[in-house]
VOGU-3710 file (C-alpha; in Angstrom, 3 decimals, decimal comma):
1> xxxxxxxxxx> -14,134/4,629/7,311  -14,725/0,910/7,550  -11,132/-0,405/7,291  -9,866/2,130/9,913  -12,308/1,116/12,492  -12,138/-2,800/11,525  -8,350/-3,077/11,808  -5,961/-0,126/11,083  -6,879/1,951/14,119  -7,969/-1,163/16,131
11> xxxxxxxxxx> -4,380/-2,682/15,700  -2,672/0,650/16,531  -4,862/1,155/19,677  -4,055/-2,339/20,731  -0,374/-1,571/20,517  -0,770/1,527/22,472  -2,616/-0,382/25,302  -0,258/-3,202/25,401  2,897/-0,882/25,127  4,345/-2,929/22,236
21> xxxxxxxxxx> 4,012/-3,513/18,472  3,127/-7,087/18,094  0,529/-9,154/16,011  -3,088/-8,433/16,864  -5,598/-11,163/16,111  -9,247/-11,855/16,912  -12,343/-13,609/15,607  -13,064/-13,893/12,070  -12,675/-11,621/9,934  -10,304/-9,888/12,298
31> xxxxxxxxxx> -8,267/-13,026/12,243  -7,486/-12,224/8,527  -6,921/-8,687/9,095  -4,335/-9,457/11,786  -2,120/-11,015/9,235  -2,202/-8,120/6,697  0,791/-5,974/6,292  0,565/-3,250/9,050  3,026/-0,610/7,860  0,221/1,914/7,846
41> xxxxxxxxxx> -0,645/1,081/11,361  2,993/1,507/12,434  2,753/5,019/10,869  -0,464/5,854/12,714  1,212/4,568/16,032  3,435/7,657/15,638  0,505/9,973/15,574  -1,530/8,314/18,289  1,370/7,802/20,720  1,911/11,370/21,895
51> xxxxxxxxxx> -1,745/11,851/23,030  -2,431/8,094/23,565  -5,683/8,742/21,663  -6,984/9,514/18,092  -6,705/13,231/18,702  -4,368/13,815/15,738  -5,153/10,565/13,663  -6,989/12,350/10,825  -3,746/14,061/10,014  -1,848/10,806/9,392
61> xxxxxxxxxx> -2,530/10,834/5,570  -1,571/14,430/4,817  2,242/13,917/4,650  1,660/11,136/2,210  -0,788/13,134/0,217  1,791/15,906/-0,220  4,520/13,266/-1,159  1,887/11,761/-3,634  1,454/15,089/-5,368  5,274/15,932/-5,457
71> xxxxxxxxxx> 6,000/12,339/-6,841  3,157/12,690/-9,576  4,651/16,129/-10,490  8,193/14,531/-10,501  7,100/11,797/-12,756  5,371/14,159/-15,006  8,670/16,257/-15,268  10,726/13,406/-16,034  8,265/12,208/-18,818  8,626/15,777/-20,493
81> xxxxxxxxxx> 6,350/18,361/-18,690  9,332/20,562/-17,913  7,319/23,740/-17,214  3,984/22,330/-16,427  4,597/19,578/-13,917  3,093/21,588/-11,016  -0,264/21,196/-12,829  -0,064/17,378/-12,567  0,792/17,748/-8,992  -2,140/20,025/-8,231
91> xxxxxxxxxx> -4,643/17,816/-10,230  -3,639/14,801/-8,429  -4,745/16,473/-5,081  -8,296/17,180/-6,708  -9,015/13,661/-7,692  -12,060/12,650/-5,746  -10,469/9,382/-4,327  -7,643/11,440/-2,811  -9,765/14,015/-1,456  -11,985/11,275/0,213
101> xxxxxxxxxx> -8,978/9,325/1,569  -6,876/12,304/2,793  -8,617/12,642/6,177  -9,260/8,922/6,899  -7,126/6,318/8,306  -6,768/4,193/5,217  -3,506/3,191/3,950  -4,117/3,713/0,152  -2,583/7,031/-0,051  0,393/5,740/1,883
111> xxxxxxxxxx> 0,771/2,831/-0,713  0,143/5,284/-3,605  2,825/7,766/-2,399  5,357/5,053/-1,945  4,735/3,731/-5,410  4,711/7,107/-7,116  7,817/8,164/-5,413  9,506/4,868/-6,355  8,570/5,474/-9,936  10,103/8,888/-9,736
121> xxxxxxxxxx> 13,370/7,568/-8,467  13,413/4,668/-10,935  13,207/7,177/-13,793  16,066/9,189/-12,370  18,056/5,930/-11,887  17,285/4,797/-15,430  18,609/8,100/-16,677  21,869/7,984/-14,603  22,534/5,346/-12,036  23,181/6,796/-8,687
131> xxxxxxxxxx> 23,219/5,210/-5,214  20,701/7,701/-3,699  18,104/7,154/-6,242  18,487/3,320/-6,253  18,138/3,327/-2,529  15,143/5,758/-2,541  13,457/3,774/-5,210  13,895/0,582/-2,969  12,545/2,529/0,058  9,305/3,443/-1,771
141> xxxxxxxxxx> 8,733/-0,091/-2,972  9,368/-1,437/0,499  6,993/1,047/2,281  4,367/0,314/-0,136  4,794/-3,507/0,166  4,832/-3,294/3,952  1,662/-1,266/4,057  -0,631/-3,341/1,858  -0,519/-6,518/-0,359  -1,492/-4,594/-3,421
151> xxxxxxxxxx> 1,685/-2,524/-2,679  3,613/-5,688/-3,152  1,931/-6,585/-6,341  2,608/-3,146/-7,812  6,458/-3,367/-6,544  6,780/-6,820/-8,152  5,693/-5,469/-11,400  7,685/-2,252/-11,340  11,054/-3,570/-10,264  11,386/-6,066/-13,209
161> xxxxxxxxxx> 9,950/-3,583/-15,651  12,799/-1,051/-14,576  15,540/-3,696/-15,079  14,196/-4,611/-18,526  14,095/-0,850/-19,726  17,340/0,315/-17,974  20,385/0,363/-20,454  24,105/0,523/-20,047  26,791/0,526/-17,318  25,657/-2,758/-15,583
171> xxxxxxxxxx> 28,927/-2,817/-13,597  27,936/0,278/-11,909  23,984/-0,562/-11,750  24,336/-4,124/-10,335  25,523/-3,176/-6,734  22,965/-0,397/-6,734  20,365/-2,863/-7,486  21,442/-5,091/-4,653  21,250/-2,156/-2,370  17,748/-1,232/-3,457
181> xxxxxxxxxx> 16,600/-4,737/-3,035  18,017/-4,869/0,448  16,193/-1,667/1,449  13,100/-2,969/-0,013  13,333/-6,253/1,785  14,183/-4,362/5,115  11,051/-2,129/4,821  8,587/-4,476/3,131  9,177/-8,084/4,437  8,692/-7,969/8,239
191> xxxxxxxxxx> 4,965/-8,625/8,169  5,209/-11,409/5,606  7,813/-13,157/7,431  5,625/-12,841/10,599  2,997/-14,648/8,743  5,314/-17,524/7,720  6,511/-17,877/11,301  2,947/-18,012/12,484  2,147/-20,800/9,837  -0,460/-18,774/8,042
201> xxxxxxxxxx> 1,391/-18,556/4,812  3,305/-15,765/3,157  0,040/-13,696/2,398  -1,934/-14,988/5,393  -4,080/-17,330/3,170  -4,056/-20,027/5,768  -4,832/-17,673/8,737  -8,357/-19,178/9,448  -7,136/-22,828/9,973  -7,452/-22,514/13,589
211> xxxxxxxxxx> -10,482/-20,324/14,089  -14,031/-21,531/14,990  -15,824/-22,574/12,005  -12,509/-23,404/10,049  -14,033/-26,550/8,766  -16,448/-24,528/6,623  -13,830/-22,029/5,680  -11,451/-24,617/4,435  -13,701/-25,611/1,544  -13,735/-22,101/0,321
221> xxxxxxxxxx> -11,177/-21,194/-2,356  -8,046/-19,641/-0,856  -7,262/-17,775/-4,019  -9,254/-15,651/-4,880  -10,263/-15,167/-1,315  -13,971/-14,623/-0,670  -15,041/-11,027/-0,679  -11,906/-9,837/-2,285  -11,695/-7,809/-5,449  -10,477/-10,662/-7,318
231> xxxxxxxxxx> -13,497/-12,985/-6,169  -15,975/-10,241/-6,841  -14,523/-9,321/-10,294  -17,000/-11,308/-12,348  -20,013/-9,755/-10,529  -18,376/-6,324/-10,845  -18,331/-6,935/-14,660  -21,883/-8,345/-14,878  -23,390/-5,467/-12,766  -21,326/-2,757/-14,323
241> xxxxxxxxxx> -19,669/-1,692/-11,012  -16,327/-0,957/-12,665  -18,024/1,575/-14,922  -19,884/3,118/-11,999  -16,516/3,339/-10,129  -14,781/5,004/-13,001  -17,542/7,579/-13,245  -17,727/8,032/-9,359  -21,478/7,034/-8,985  -22,390/7,532/-5,323
251> xxxxxxxxxx> -23,961/4,148/-4,348  -22,657/1,328/-2,401  -19,750/-0,424/-4,302  -18,707/2,755/-5,803  -18,291/5,285/-3,241  -14,596/5,070/-2,620  -13,407/4,974/-6,199  -13,989/6,933/-9,409  -13,081/9,969/-11,242  -16,418/11,557/-11,566
//
């Protein structure tokens, strides 16, 4: 569970030791991780605080796993699976990637549950505009955006798509959209605004400007960032890693992905 040890739990444990939720930075690459959205670490804090240890931390992903399954089932039901939507919910729990992440301190299930729940409430809102579904859709997008940059990418794709597909009664929909955006911003923006305040850029792309060896780092491309999926994509295509990931091949580069 590399990310857990590298920064998710490290950030949470530092908050516990210091008695406050505040930015956590360190030597590279921790300096970069310290600028990542930490909504998942906030969630883990609630599980570590009672015992002041990692005693319960392996349970942190189970509520989101349940939410993910319910949301997948709800989406299936809205798309027409009126009787068999529980099958979709159950099968989502059997996906190898979900089984592997359910007992780790990763934030991917957290993000996936937020996005899937947002999709469910967006579908309800598209059918009939209601304040509750609009606000809950915004909450799902906000929680996902505040836990991982990838969540923000999904949210920025989903929200415009919903507006394009939605039809009718815009006088009623417009204030609900504003409320959803407000909730999204409230839950999703704090860590990005913190990056701006620290001078690291919205996504933390300039976080290495002041660390040792920054002169060498500055000549590297900011986007795509070194060692990210975007930067490794050509190599992944060349070596067939994406196919391996889809099949669930168990060797480095594919262990945490796949359907096989």
